[in-house]
Structures are given as C-alpha cells and as structure tokens.
ROMAR-179609 format. One record per residue: residue in one letter; x, y, z of N, C-alpha, C in turn. Coordinates in steps of 0.1 Angstrom, whole numbers, plus 5000, padded with zeros to 4 digits. Example, Ala and Ser with C-alpha at 12.3 -4.5 7.8 and 13.67 -1.06 7.14 Angstrom:
// residues 2
a513249435078512349555078513249675078s512849785071513749895071512950005079
//
This chain:
// residues 74
m403016127983401716197979402116347977k401816397965402216527962401016627965s401316747968400316847971399516887958e398416947960397616987948398417097941l399117187948399917287942401017227933a401717127939402817057932402316997919n401116937920400516867908400116967897k399617087901399317187892400517247885l401617267893402817317887403417217877k403417097881403916987872403116987859e401816997859400917007847401317127839i401417247845401717367838403017357830l404117307838405417287832405417187820e404717077822404616977811403917027799n403017117800402217167789402817307783m403917347789404517477784405617447775s405717527764406817517755408017577761q409217537756410517597761410517747758e409917797748409917937745409018017756q407917957759407018007769407718017783f408417907786409217897799410218007799d411018017788412118117788411518257789q410418287783409818417784409318437798e408718347805408218367819409418387828w410418297826411618307834412418437833s412418497821413118627818412418737826q411018727827410318827834410618817849i410818697854411118677868412518737871t413418697862414818747865415018897863a414118957855414119097854413719177866l413119107875412719167888413919187897e415019117894416219117902416019097917l415218997920414918957934416118887939e416418917952417618847958417118777971g417618667974417218597986418418507990p418218438000419318348005419518237995s420718187995421118077986420417947992f420417837984419817717990420617668002a422017678001422817638012422617718024d422317858023422017938034420717898041a419717868033418417828037418517698045i419217598040419417478046420117488060e421117578060421917598072421017668083y420117758078419317838087418217738094f417717648086416617558091417117428097s418417408096419017288101419017298117v418717188123418817178138419717068141s420817098148421716988152421116908163i421416778163420916688172421316728187d422416788188422916828202422016938208k421317018199420417118204419017068207m418716958202417316908204417116838217g416016878223415716808236414916678234k414716608244413916488243412516518246f411616468238410216488240409516348242e408516358250407816228253406316258253l405616178246404116198245403516138258n402716218265402016178277400616168274s400116048273398716028268397816028280k398316028292397416028304397016178307i395816208307395316338309394916348324q395416458330395116478344394416608346n393216598351392416718354392216738368e393216728376393116748390393316898394v392416958400392617088404392717088420t393917128424394117138439393617268444p392817258455392317378460393417458467t393417588466394417668472393717768482i394417798492393917888502394818008502n394218118500395018248499394618328511y395618378518395418468529395718608525l394918698530395218848527395718908540a396818958539397419028550397219178549a396719238560396519378560397519458568
//
C-alpha cells in the first residue's frame, strides 16, 4: 500500500515530459545541496542484532498502588 504522497509523485512523474524533468532537476542541482550518501544513511540507521534488546509485550495491566508510610525526622 503506497502513501498518498508516493501516489502523487508517481502521477506527476508519469505526466511530466523529459524536458520538464530535466529543467526541474537542473534547478535542484543548482542549489548545490549536500547530504549523506545513501550508504552513509543506511549505515547510520542500521541497528545490529547484537545491540538489540529483547522486548516482550505484557498485556496484563496492573494498577496496584502500594501504600507507603513516610516518616519525618526532625
């Protein structure tokens, strides 16, 4: 299931001529934006299995409040 944004982008690209695309892309590249490479992004977001903890879903809800007694020392 694609997102609405992905569907809109697909529609725009399908209806855009190659000349229009090249013109739009040249405007983007003229900004000289720099960012991480795809490989850097994958490495940054990767989580090794060794670092992952084990998680368990506890469906039993406990609402027990234990009364506490506090003593004030003077």
